All heavy atoms as TSV, in Angstrom:
chain	resi	resn	atom	element	x	y	z
A	1	MET	N	N	-2.387	12.846	-0.902
A	1	MET	CA	C	-2.572	11.525	-0.345
A	1	MET	C	C	-1.704	10.544	-1.140
A	1	MET	O	O	-1.760	10.486	-2.362
A	1	MET	CB	C	-4.051	11.151	-0.448
A	1	MET	CG	C	-4.384	9.811	0.134
A	1	MET	SD	S	-6.155	9.455	0.042
A	1	MET	CE	C	-6.546	9.433	1.765
A	2	SER	N	N	-0.889	9.788	-0.442
A	2	SER	CA	C	-0.001	8.827	-1.103
A	2	SER	C	C	-0.781	7.575	-1.511
A	2	SER	O	O	-1.912	7.360	-1.069
A	2	SER	CB	C	1.140	8.440	-0.162
A	2	SER	OG	O	0.639	7.692	0.922
A	3	ASP	N	N	-0.156	6.772	-2.352
A	3	ASP	CA	C	-0.783	5.528	-2.773
A	3	ASP	C	C	-1.092	4.648	-1.566
A	3	ASP	O	O	-2.170	4.051	-1.487
A	3	ASP	CB	C	0.112	4.763	-3.743
A	3	ASP	CG	C	0.145	5.392	-5.125
A	3	ASP	OD1	O	-0.731	6.216	-5.440
A	3	ASP	OD2	O	1.064	5.061	-5.891
A	4	SER	N	N	-0.142	4.551	-0.630
A	4	SER	CA	C	-0.372	3.682	0.532
A	4	SER	C	C	-1.572	4.186	1.359
A	4	SER	O	O	-2.346	3.373	1.879
A	4	SER	CB	C	0.876	3.602	1.395
A	4	SER	OG	O	1.255	4.861	1.872
A	5	ASP	N	N	-1.746	5.487	1.453
A	5	ASP	CA	C	-2.916	6.040	2.171
A	5	ASP	C	C	-4.207	5.685	1.437
A	5	ASP	O	O	-5.206	5.324	2.068
A	5	ASP	CB	C	-2.806	7.561	2.289
A	5	ASP	CG	C	-1.694	8.010	3.211
A	5	ASP	OD1	O	-1.313	7.234	4.104
A	5	ASP	OD2	O	-1.221	9.146	3.037
A	6	THR	N	N	-4.176	5.770	0.131
A	6	THR	CA	C	-5.355	5.436	-0.676
A	6	THR	C	C	-5.698	3.963	-0.490
A	6	THR	O	O	-6.867	3.604	-0.274
A	6	THR	CB	C	-5.098	5.741	-2.159
A	6	THR	OG1	O	-4.804	7.136	-2.301
A	6	THR	CG2	C	-6.304	5.371	-3.018
A	7	PHE	N	N	-4.682	3.092	-0.567
A	7	PHE	CA	C	-4.919	1.664	-0.420
A	7	PHE	C	C	-5.450	1.345	0.972
A	7	PHE	O	O	-6.356	0.523	1.125
A	7	PHE	CB	C	-3.642	0.872	-0.695
A	7	PHE	CG	C	-3.093	1.041	-2.089
A	7	PHE	CD1	C	-1.752	0.869	-2.333
A	7	PHE	CD2	C	-3.907	1.362	-3.169
A	7	PHE	CE1	C	-1.227	1.003	-3.605
A	7	PHE	CE2	C	-3.406	1.495	-4.456
A	7	PHE	CZ	C	-2.052	1.320	-4.674
A	8	ALA	N	N	-4.903	1.988	1.991
A	8	ALA	CA	C	-5.350	1.767	3.374
A	8	ALA	C	C	-6.805	2.231	3.543
A	8	ALA	O	O	-7.601	1.580	4.247
A	8	ALA	CB	C	-4.446	2.478	4.367
A	9	ALA	N	N	-7.162	3.314	2.901
A	9	ALA	CA	C	-8.542	3.806	2.968
A	9	ALA	C	C	-9.502	2.818	2.313
A	9	ALA	O	O	-10.597	2.557	2.845
A	9	ALA	CB	C	-8.664	5.179	2.288
A	10	HIS	N	N	-9.092	2.230	1.193
A	10	HIS	CA	C	-9.917	1.209	0.536
A	10	HIS	C	C	-10.065	-0.016	1.455
A	10	HIS	O	O	-11.159	-0.584	1.556
A	10	HIS	CB	C	-9.335	0.787	-0.800
A	10	HIS	CG	C	-9.533	1.777	-1.896
A	10	HIS	ND1	N	-10.786	2.135	-2.368
A	10	HIS	CD2	C	-8.646	2.472	-2.636
A	10	HIS	CE1	C	-10.657	2.998	-3.336
A	10	HIS	NE2	N	-9.370	3.240	-3.521
A	11	ALA	N	N	-8.967	-0.409	2.114
A	11	ALA	CA	C	-9.026	-1.559	3.035
A	11	ALA	C	C	-10.002	-1.275	4.172
A	11	ALA	O	O	-10.799	-2.153	4.540
A	11	ALA	CB	C	-7.632	-1.870	3.575
A	12	ALA	N	N	-9.958	-0.082	4.716
A	12	ALA	CA	C	-10.870	0.292	5.802
A	12	ALA	C	C	-12.320	0.275	5.331
A	12	ALA	O	O	-13.219	-0.199	6.046
A	12	ALA	CB	C	-10.498	1.652	6.357
A	13	ARG	N	N	-12.550	0.784	4.139
A	13	ARG	CA	C	-13.910	0.787	3.578
A	13	ARG	C	C	-14.420	-0.631	3.412
A	13	ARG	O	O	-15.566	-0.942	3.778
A	13	ARG	CB	C	-13.938	1.518	2.239
A	13	ARG	CG	C	-15.311	1.545	1.583
A	13	ARG	CD	C	-15.298	2.202	0.209
A	13	ARG	NE	N	-14.263	1.740	-0.675
A	13	ARG	CZ	C	-14.329	0.621	-1.405
A	13	ARG	NH1	N	-15.387	-0.154	-1.333
A	13	ARG	NH2	N	-13.342	0.275	-2.201
A	14	CYS	N	N	-13.590	-1.523	2.892
A	14	CYS	CA	C	-13.992	-2.916	2.702
A	14	CYS	C	C	-14.248	-3.603	4.033
A	14	CYS	O	O	-15.174	-4.417	4.139
A	14	CYS	CB	C	-12.937	-3.674	1.890
A	14	CYS	SG	S	-12.873	-3.165	0.155
A	15	THR	N	N	-13.455	-3.276	5.036
A	15	THR	CA	C	-13.678	-3.849	6.375
A	15	THR	C	C	-15.014	-3.400	6.931
A	15	THR	O	O	-15.762	-4.200	7.501
A	15	THR	CB	C	-12.510	-3.468	7.306
A	15	THR	OG1	O	-11.299	-3.960	6.767
A	15	THR	CG2	C	-12.717	-4.039	8.680
A	16	ARG	N	N	-15.334	-2.135	6.739
A	16	ARG	CA	C	-16.656	-1.631	7.210
A	16	ARG	C	C	-17.788	-2.342	6.462
A	16	ARG	O	O	-18.798	-2.717	7.053
A	16	ARG	CB	C	-16.758	-0.108	6.994
A	16	ARG	CG	C	-16.032	0.701	8.027
A	16	ARG	CD	C	-16.402	2.185	7.922
A	16	ARG	NE	N	-16.234	2.753	6.588
A	16	ARG	CZ	C	-15.072	3.207	6.097
A	16	ARG	NH1	N	-13.982	3.165	6.826
A	16	ARG	NH2	N	-15.014	3.702	4.879
A	17	GLU	N	N	-17.596	-2.514	5.144
A	17	GLU	CA	C	-18.617	-3.198	4.364
A	17	GLU	C	C	-18.791	-4.632	4.860
A	17	GLU	O	O	-19.919	-5.126	4.922
A	17	GLU	CB	C	-18.236	-3.209	2.880
A	17	GLU	CG	C	-18.359	-1.849	2.222
A	17	GLU	CD	C	-17.859	-1.853	0.783
A	17	GLU	OE1	O	-17.474	-2.923	0.256
A	17	GLU	OE2	O	-17.855	-0.746	0.185
A	18	ALA	N	N	-17.710	-5.286	5.225
A	18	ALA	CA	C	-17.797	-6.650	5.757
A	18	ALA	C	C	-18.540	-6.673	7.070
A	18	ALA	O	O	-19.366	-7.555	7.313
A	18	ALA	CB	C	-16.408	-7.251	5.920
A	19	ASP	N	N	-18.274	-5.686	7.918
A	19	ASP	CA	C	-18.958	-5.609	9.216
A	19	ASP	C	C	-20.465	-5.390	9.059
A	19	ASP	O	O	-21.242	-5.846	9.875
A	19	ASP	CB	C	-18.359	-4.482	10.067
A	19	ASP	CG	C	-16.945	-4.776	10.545
A	19	ASP	OD1	O	-16.550	-5.966	10.530
A	19	ASP	OD2	O	-16.257	-3.812	10.916
A	20	GLU	N	N	-20.831	-4.675	7.998
A	20	GLU	CA	C	-22.237	-4.342	7.772
A	20	GLU	C	C	-22.985	-5.381	6.957
A	20	GLU	O	O	-24.210	-5.341	6.854
A	20	GLU	CB	C	-22.339	-2.975	7.077
A	20	GLU	CG	C	-21.795	-1.837	7.917
A	20	GLU	CD	C	-21.617	-0.561	7.126
A	20	GLU	OE1	O	-21.904	-0.550	5.907
A	20	GLU	OE2	O	-21.196	0.449	7.728
A	21	ALA	N	N	-22.255	-6.325	6.356
A	21	ALA	CA	C	-22.869	-7.300	5.469
A	21	ALA	C	C	-23.750	-8.279	6.246
A	21	ALA	O	O	-23.419	-8.689	7.356
A	21	ALA	CB	C	-21.790	-8.062	4.707
A	22	THR	N	N	-24.861	-8.621	5.629
A	22	THR	CA	C	-25.747	-9.618	6.246
A	22	THR	C	C	-25.609	-10.981	5.572
A	22	THR	O	O	-25.948	-11.993	6.163
A	22	THR	CB	C	-27.203	-9.147	6.149
A	22	THR	OG1	O	-27.546	-8.906	4.774
A	22	THR	CG2	C	-27.421	-7.884	6.955
A	23	LEU	N	N	-25.077	-10.996	4.371
A	23	LEU	CA	C	-24.886	-12.249	3.632
A	23	LEU	C	C	-23.434	-12.708	3.779
A	23	LEU	O	O	-22.506	-11.903	3.665
A	23	LEU	CB	C	-25.213	-12.083	2.151
A	23	LEU	CG	C	-26.643	-11.672	1.819
A	23	LEU	CD1	C	-26.793	-11.370	0.345
A	23	LEU	CD2	C	-27.627	-12.777	2.236
A	24	ASP	N	N	-23.270	-14.004	4.025
A	24	ASP	CA	C	-21.921	-14.543	4.235
A	24	ASP	C	C	-21.014	-14.326	3.021
A	24	ASP	O	O	-19.845	-13.958	3.164
A	24	ASP	CB	C	-21.978	-16.046	4.533
A	24	ASP	CG	C	-22.539	-16.328	5.907
A	24	ASP	OD1	O	-22.555	-15.401	6.758
A	24	ASP	OD2	O	-22.948	-17.484	6.135
A	25	ASN	N	N	-21.550	-14.539	1.803
A	25	ASN	CA	C	-20.713	-14.394	0.619
A	25	ASN	C	C	-20.289	-12.931	0.403
A	25	ASN	O	O	-19.169	-12.677	-0.037
A	25	ASN	CB	C	-21.399	-14.962	-0.629
A	25	ASN	CG	C	-22.676	-14.225	-0.970
A	25	ASN	OD1	O	-23.414	-13.793	-0.079
A	25	ASN	ND2	N	-22.975	-14.120	-2.256
A	26	VAL	N	N	-21.137	-11.998	0.748
A	26	VAL	CA	C	-20.805	-10.581	0.635
A	26	VAL	C	C	-19.738	-10.222	1.674
A	26	VAL	O	O	-18.759	-9.521	1.368
A	26	VAL	CB	C	-22.047	-9.689	0.788
A	26	VAL	CG1	C	-21.673	-8.212	0.822
A	26	VAL	CG2	C	-23.031	-9.985	-0.336
A	27	ARG	N	N	-19.891	-10.743	2.885
A	27	ARG	CA	C	-18.915	-10.500	3.944
A	27	ARG	C	C	-17.537	-11.083	3.542
A	27	ARG	O	O	-16.510	-10.419	3.662
A	27	ARG	CB	C	-19.377	-11.110	5.269
A	27	ARG	CG	C	-18.433	-10.866	6.424
A	27	ARG	CD	C	-18.901	-11.497	7.731
A	27	ARG	NE	N	-20.268	-11.100	8.074
A	27	ARG	CZ	C	-21.343	-11.886	7.956
A	27	ARG	NH1	N	-21.233	-13.136	7.544
A	27	ARG	NH2	N	-22.540	-11.435	8.280
A	28	ASP	N	N	-17.563	-12.316	3.036
A	28	ASP	CA	C	-16.312	-12.964	2.634
A	28	ASP	C	C	-15.625	-12.190	1.507
A	28	ASP	O	O	-14.405	-12.001	1.527
A	28	ASP	CB	C	-16.567	-14.405	2.182
A	28	ASP	CG	C	-16.993	-15.308	3.319
A	28	ASP	OD1	O	-16.785	-14.921	4.513
A	28	ASP	OD2	O	-17.539	-16.392	3.047
A	29	ARG	N	N	-16.414	-11.739	0.528
A	29	ARG	CA	C	-15.845	-10.968	-0.582
A	29	ARG	C	C	-15.218	-9.681	-0.071
A	29	ARG	O	O	-14.102	-9.305	-0.466
A	29	ARG	CB	C	-16.920	-10.651	-1.612
A	29	ARG	CG	C	-16.365	-9.891	-2.827
A	29	ARG	CD	C	-17.443	-9.265	-3.651
A	29	ARG	NE	N	-18.087	-8.217	-2.854
A	29	ARG	CZ	C	-19.351	-7.873	-2.962
A	29	ARG	NH1	N	-20.152	-8.484	-3.802
A	29	ARG	NH2	N	-19.854	-6.910	-2.223
A	30	ALA	N	N	-15.896	-8.974	0.834
A	30	ALA	CA	C	-15.385	-7.718	1.379
A	30	ALA	C	C	-14.116	-7.964	2.190
A	30	ALA	O	O	-13.173	-7.169	2.129
A	30	ALA	CB	C	-16.445	-7.031	2.218
A	31	LEU	N	N	-14.087	-9.053	2.940
A	31	LEU	CA	C	-12.872	-9.355	3.721
A	31	LEU	C	C	-11.700	-9.713	2.805
A	31	LEU	O	O	-10.547	-9.323	3.084
A	31	LEU	CB	C	-13.139	-10.498	4.703
A	31	LEU	CG	C	-14.057	-10.144	5.869
A	31	LEU	CD1	C	-14.386	-11.390	6.691
A	31	LEU	CD2	C	-13.444	-9.055	6.735
A	32	ARG	N	N	-11.961	-10.451	1.728
A	32	ARG	CA	C	-10.883	-10.747	0.752
A	32	ARG	C	C	-10.373	-9.460	0.101
A	32	ARG	O	O	-9.175	-9.268	-0.058
A	32	ARG	CB	C	-11.379	-11.719	-0.312
A	32	ARG	CG	C	-11.501	-13.144	0.151
A	32	ARG	CD	C	-11.706	-14.107	-1.025
A	32	ARG	NE	N	-12.778	-13.698	-1.935
A	32	ARG	CZ	C	-14.062	-14.026	-1.797
A	32	ARG	NH1	N	-14.445	-14.760	-0.761
A	32	ARG	NH2	N	-14.946	-13.639	-2.693
A	33	ALA	N	N	-11.294	-8.574	-0.232
A	33	ALA	CA	C	-10.893	-7.293	-0.837
A	33	ALA	C	C	-10.097	-6.477	0.164
A	33	ALA	O	O	-9.072	-5.873	-0.192
A	33	ALA	CB	C	-12.131	-6.523	-1.304
A	34	ALA	N	N	-10.527	-6.449	1.414
A	34	ALA	CA	C	-9.787	-5.700	2.440
A	34	ALA	C	C	-8.388	-6.244	2.592
A	34	ALA	O	O	-7.418	-5.469	2.711
A	34	ALA	CB	C	-10.531	-5.757	3.786
A	35	ALA	N	N	-8.241	-7.562	2.584
A	35	ALA	CA	C	-6.906	-8.182	2.721
A	35	ALA	C	C	-6.039	-7.794	1.538
A	35	ALA	O	O	-4.834	-7.502	1.694
A	35	ALA	CB	C	-7.053	-9.698	2.830
A	36	ALA	N	N	-6.609	-7.798	0.331
A	36	ALA	CA	C	-5.839	-7.423	-0.854
A	36	ALA	C	C	-5.405	-5.951	-0.786
A	36	ALA	O	O	-4.250	-5.617	-1.079
A	36	ALA	CB	C	-6.652	-7.670	-2.118
A	37	TRP	N	N	-6.319	-5.056	-0.402
A	37	TRP	CA	C	-5.981	-3.634	-0.285
A	37	TRP	C	C	-4.914	-3.426	0.790
A	37	TRP	O	O	-4.003	-2.613	0.617
A	37	TRP	CB	C	-7.210	-2.799	0.022
A	37	TRP	CG	C	-8.116	-2.555	-1.150
A	37	TRP	CD1	C	-9.388	-2.998	-1.295
A	37	TRP	CD2	C	-7.812	-1.805	-2.328
A	37	TRP	NE1	N	-9.893	-2.565	-2.505
A	37	TRP	CE2	C	-8.947	-1.837	-3.153
A	37	TRP	CE3	C	-6.685	-1.114	-2.766
A	37	TRP	CZ2	C	-9.003	-1.202	-4.389
A	37	TRP	CZ3	C	-6.729	-0.478	-4.003
A	37	TRP	CH2	C	-7.872	-0.520	-4.794
A	38	HIS	N	N	-5.035	-4.148	1.879
A	38	HIS	CA	C	-4.045	-4.025	2.954
A	38	HIS	C	C	-2.665	-4.472	2.469
A	38	HIS	O	O	-1.650	-3.802	2.745
A	38	HIS	CB	C	-4.482	-4.850	4.169
A	38	HIS	CG	C	-3.531	-4.766	5.305
A	38	HIS	ND1	N	-3.385	-3.618	6.072
A	38	HIS	CD2	C	-2.651	-5.668	5.813
A	38	HIS	CE1	C	-2.450	-3.832	6.993
A	38	HIS	NE2	N	-2.002	-5.059	6.850
A	39	ALA	N	N	-2.618	-5.567	1.725
A	39	ALA	CA	C	-1.334	-6.054	1.176
A	39	ALA	C	C	-0.736	-5.010	0.227
A	39	ALA	O	O	0.471	-4.762	0.256
A	39	ALA	CB	C	-1.528	-7.377	0.468
A	40	MET	N	N	-1.575	-4.391	-0.597
A	40	MET	CA	C	-1.086	-3.362	-1.514
A	40	MET	C	C	-0.561	-2.156	-0.732
A	40	MET	O	O	0.449	-1.572	-1.099
A	40	MET	CB	C	-2.178	-2.924	-2.478
A	40	MET	CG	C	-2.434	-3.938	-3.572
A	40	MET	SD	S	-3.599	-3.349	-4.811
A	40	MET	CE	C	-5.143	-3.820	-4.041
A	41	ALA	N	N	-1.234	-1.793	0.350
A	41	ALA	CA	C	-0.786	-0.670	1.181
A	41	ALA	C	C	0.572	-0.966	1.797
A	41	ALA	O	O	1.460	-0.111	1.807
A	41	ALA	CB	C	-1.813	-0.352	2.264
A	42	GLU	N	N	0.756	-2.191	2.285
A	42	GLU	CA	C	2.040	-2.578	2.880
A	42	GLU	C	C	3.165	-2.534	1.845
A	42	GLU	O	O	4.247	-2.031	2.124
A	42	GLU	CB	C	1.949	-3.975	3.512
A	42	GLU	CG	C	1.080	-4.036	4.748
A	42	GLU	CD	C	1.657	-3.209	5.874
A	42	GLU	OE1	O	2.876	-3.273	6.113
A	42	GLU	OE2	O	0.886	-2.497	6.526
A	43	ARG	N	N	2.898	-3.081	0.661
A	43	ARG	CA	C	3.924	-3.050	-0.406
A	43	ARG	C	C	4.242	-1.620	-0.806
A	43	ARG	O	O	5.403	-1.272	-1.044
A	43	ARG	CB	C	3.458	-3.848	-1.619
A	43	ARG	CG	C	3.585	-5.341	-1.458
A	43	ARG	CD	C	3.409	-6.092	-2.776
A	43	ARG	NE	N	2.182	-5.772	-3.463
A	43	ARG	CZ	C	1.037	-6.454	-3.349
A	43	ARG	NH1	N	0.975	-7.491	-2.532
A	43	ARG	NH2	N	-0.022	-6.099	-4.031
A	44	SER	N	N	3.219	-0.790	-0.866
A	44	SER	CA	C	3.416	0.597	-1.236
A	44	SER	C	C	4.239	1.339	-0.185
A	44	SER	O	O	5.109	2.161	-0.529
A	44	SER	CB	C	2.070	1.293	-1.448
A	44	SER	OG	O	2.247	2.620	-1.885
A	45	LEU	N	N	3.996	1.061	1.092
A	45	LEU	CA	C	4.790	1.683	2.145
A	45	LEU	C	C	6.275	1.302	2.011
A	45	LEU	O	O	7.150	2.153	2.171
A	45	LEU	CB	C	4.282	1.252	3.530
A	45	LEU	CG	C	3.060	1.975	4.047
A	45	LEU	CD1	C	2.552	1.309	5.329
A	45	LEU	CD2	C	3.362	3.439	4.285
A	46	LYS	N	N	6.534	0.018	1.721
A	46	LYS	CA	C	7.916	-0.423	1.546
A	46	LYS	C	C	8.558	0.265	0.357
A	46	LYS	O	O	9.719	0.698	0.420
A	46	LYS	CB	C	7.971	-1.934	1.368
A	46	LYS	CG	C	7.654	-2.696	2.629
A	46	LYS	CD	C	7.681	-4.196	2.391
A	46	LYS	CE	C	7.257	-4.943	3.647
A	46	LYS	NZ	N	7.198	-6.387	3.408
A	47	THR	N	N	7.807	0.387	-0.722
A	47	THR	CA	C	8.319	1.063	-1.922
A	47	THR	C	C	8.608	2.533	-1.630
A	47	THR	O	O	9.655	3.056	-2.027
A	47	THR	CB	C	7.307	0.948	-3.078
A	47	THR	OG1	O	7.107	-0.436	-3.357
A	47	THR	CG2	C	7.788	1.661	-4.323
A	48	GLU	N	N	7.694	3.201	-0.918
A	48	GLU	CA	C	7.902	4.612	-0.580
A	48	GLU	C	C	9.131	4.780	0.306
A	48	GLU	O	O	9.910	5.724	0.118
A	48	GLU	CB	C	6.659	5.162	0.113
A	48	GLU	CG	C	5.454	5.292	-0.803
A	48	GLU	CD	C	4.149	5.520	-0.064
A	48	GLU	OE1	O	4.168	5.699	1.173
A	48	GLU	OE2	O	3.098	5.517	-0.727
A	49	ALA	N	N	9.329	3.874	1.251
A	49	ALA	CA	C	10.498	3.955	2.137
A	49	ALA	C	C	11.787	3.727	1.367
A	49	ALA	O	O	12.782	4.444	1.569
A	49	ALA	CB	C	10.371	2.946	3.271
A	50	THR	N	N	11.778	2.753	0.470
A	50	THR	CA	C	12.951	2.481	-0.349
A	50	THR	C	C	13.293	3.673	-1.240
A	50	THR	O	O	14.449	4.066	-1.361
A	50	THR	CB	C	12.726	1.223	-1.213
A	50	THR	OG1	O	12.454	0.124	-0.354
A	50	THR	CG2	C	13.935	0.920	-2.063
A	51	ARG	N	N	12.244	4.244	-1.843
A	51	ARG	CA	C	12.450	5.400	-2.728
A	51	ARG	C	C	13.010	6.583	-1.933
A	51	ARG	O	O	13.938	7.267	-2.378
A	51	ARG	CB	C	11.121	5.788	-3.378
A	51	ARG	CG	C	11.262	6.948	-4.360
A	51	ARG	CD	C	9.961	7.277	-5.034
A	51	ARG	NE	N	9.461	6.132	-5.792
A	51	ARG	CZ	C	8.250	5.605	-5.628
A	51	ARG	NH1	N	7.395	6.095	-4.765
A	51	ARG	NH2	N	7.879	4.576	-6.372
A	52	ALA	N	N	12.466	6.830	-0.747
A	52	ALA	CA	C	12.945	7.955	0.078
A	52	ALA	C	C	14.406	7.749	0.489
A	52	ALA	O	O	15.199	8.687	0.462
A	52	ALA	CB	C	12.071	8.096	1.312
A	53	ALA	N	N	14.751	6.513	0.844
A	53	ALA	CA	C	16.137	6.228	1.226
A	53	ALA	C	C	17.071	6.416	0.046
A	53	ALA	O	O	18.174	6.962	0.185
A	53	ALA	CB	C	16.243	4.804	1.765
A	54	ARG	N	N	16.655	5.955	-1.136
A	54	ARG	CA	C	17.481	6.087	-2.337
A	54	ARG	C	C	17.650	7.563	-2.695
A	54	ARG	O	O	18.765	7.998	-3.045
A	54	ARG	CB	C	16.844	5.331	-3.495
A	54	ARG	CG	C	17.721	5.343	-4.760
A	54	ARG	CD	C	17.091	4.592	-5.911
A	54	ARG	NE	N	15.823	5.191	-6.282
A	54	ARG	CZ	C	14.665	4.551	-6.359
A	54	ARG	NH1	N	14.598	3.265	-6.071
A	54	ARG	NH2	N	13.561	5.178	-6.727
A	55	GLU	N	N	16.618	8.352	-2.583
A	55	GLU	CA	C	16.705	9.771	-2.928
A	55	GLU	C	C	17.510	10.568	-1.902
A	55	GLU	O	O	18.056	11.606	-2.222
A	55	GLU	CB	C	15.311	10.347	-3.087
A	55	GLU	CG	C	14.597	9.822	-4.318
A	55	GLU	CD	C	13.154	10.265	-4.413
A	55	GLU	OE1	O	12.647	10.911	-3.472
A	55	GLU	OE2	O	12.513	9.930	-5.439
A	56	ALA	N	N	17.605	10.047	-0.684
A	56	ALA	CA	C	18.356	10.736	0.357
A	56	ALA	C	C	19.863	10.521	0.225
A	56	ALA	O	O	20.654	11.298	0.764
A	56	ALA	CB	C	17.902	10.268	1.740
A	57	ARG	N	N	20.250	9.466	-0.477
A	57	ARG	CA	C	21.703	9.206	-0.662
A	57	ARG	C	C	22.278	10.219	-1.646
A	57	ARG	O	O	21.640	10.594	-2.632
A	57	ARG	CB	C	21.909	7.797	-1.227
A	57	ARG	CG	C	21.731	6.706	-0.239
A	57	ARG	CD	C	22.102	5.399	-0.866
A	57	ARG	NE	N	21.196	5.141	-1.992
A	57	ARG	CZ	C	20.741	3.962	-2.346
A	57	ARG	NH1	N	21.135	2.889	-1.702
A	57	ARG	NH2	N	19.923	3.817	-3.355
A	58	PRO	N	N	23.510	10.614	-1.375
A	58	PRO	CA	C	24.165	11.523	-2.330
A	58	PRO	C	C	24.469	10.785	-3.638
A	58	PRO	O	O	24.691	9.576	-3.648
A	58	PRO	CB	C	25.447	11.940	-1.615
A	58	PRO	CG	C	25.693	10.871	-0.602
A	58	PRO	CD	C	24.360	10.316	-0.236
A	59	ALA	N	N	24.458	11.529	-4.698
A	59	ALA	CA	C	24.761	10.951	-6.020
A	59	ALA	C	C	26.239	10.567	-6.059
A	59	ALA	O	O	27.098	11.243	-5.479
A	59	ALA	CB	C	24.467	11.971	-7.115
A	60	PRO	N	N	26.554	9.461	-6.720
A	60	PRO	CA	C	27.964	9.055	-6.805
A	60	PRO	C	C	28.760	10.073	-7.638
A	60	PRO	O	O	28.237	10.718	-8.538
A	60	PRO	CB	C	27.921	7.695	-7.493
A	60	PRO	CG	C	26.599	7.640	-8.153
A	60	PRO	CD	C	25.680	8.547	-7.386
A	61	GLU	N	N	30.026	10.192	-7.295
A	61	GLU	CA	C	30.908	11.089	-8.042
A	61	GLU	C	C	31.151	10.498	-9.425
A	61	GLU	O	O	31.318	9.290	-9.577
A	61	GLU	CB	C	32.244	11.227	-7.317
A	61	GLU	CG	C	32.138	11.937	-5.972
A	61	GLU	CD	C	31.743	13.389	-6.108
A	61	GLU	OE1	O	32.186	14.048	-7.075
A	61	GLU	OE2	O	30.960	13.854	-5.272
A	62	PRO	N	N	31.181	11.343	-10.447
A	62	PRO	CA	C	31.457	10.822	-11.790
A	62	PRO	C	C	32.901	10.336	-11.884
A	62	PRO	O	O	33.798	10.856	-11.228
A	62	PRO	CB	C	31.232	12.028	-12.713
A	62	PRO	CG	C	31.243	13.213	-11.819
A	62	PRO	CD	C	30.920	12.749	-10.437
A	63	ALA	N	N	33.096	9.304	-12.674
A	63	ALA	CA	C	34.425	8.729	-12.862
A	63	ALA	C	C	35.267	9.724	-13.663
A	63	ALA	O	O	34.805	10.379	-14.593
A	63	ALA	CB	C	34.352	7.417	-13.589
A	64	VAL	N	N	36.518	9.830	-13.276
A	64	VAL	CA	C	37.451	10.696	-13.988
A	64	VAL	C	C	38.272	9.834	-14.939
A	64	VAL	O	O	38.870	8.848	-14.542
A	64	VAL	CB	C	38.403	11.417	-12.988
A	64	VAL	CG1	C	39.417	12.260	-13.743
A	64	VAL	CG2	C	37.589	12.248	-12.016
A	65	VAL	N	N	38.246	10.216	-16.215
A	65	VAL	CA	C	38.990	9.454	-17.232
A	65	VAL	C	C	40.198	10.305	-17.614
A	65	VAL	O	O	40.066	11.454	-18.006
A	65	VAL	CB	C	38.095	9.172	-18.460
A	65	VAL	CG1	C	38.880	8.427	-19.501
A	65	VAL	CG2	C	36.858	8.413	-18.027
A	66	ASP	N	N	41.389	9.708	-17.505
A	66	ASP	CA	C	42.622	10.425	-17.891
A	66	ASP	C	C	42.983	10.168	-19.317
A	66	ASP	O	O	42.792	9.274	-19.950
A	66	ASP	CB	C	43.794	10.001	-17.008
A	66	ASP	CG	C	43.614	10.487	-15.571
A	66	ASP	OD1	O	42.995	11.532	-15.405
A	66	ASP	OD2	O	44.069	9.777	-14.682
């Protein structure tokens, strides 16, 4: 499981907790946490994509010194 999958799972859990909450402050806290986890998942997806693109590029040729 990648970091982004873990973060998305936490966001989903917090969203469920917000849906089940009976107190406004508990619901608000869970929604704030879900938003934070979702933001982390999005950043992690971008990082994973950037890393995959960088690793897919061929390594530069070493400079030849005469």
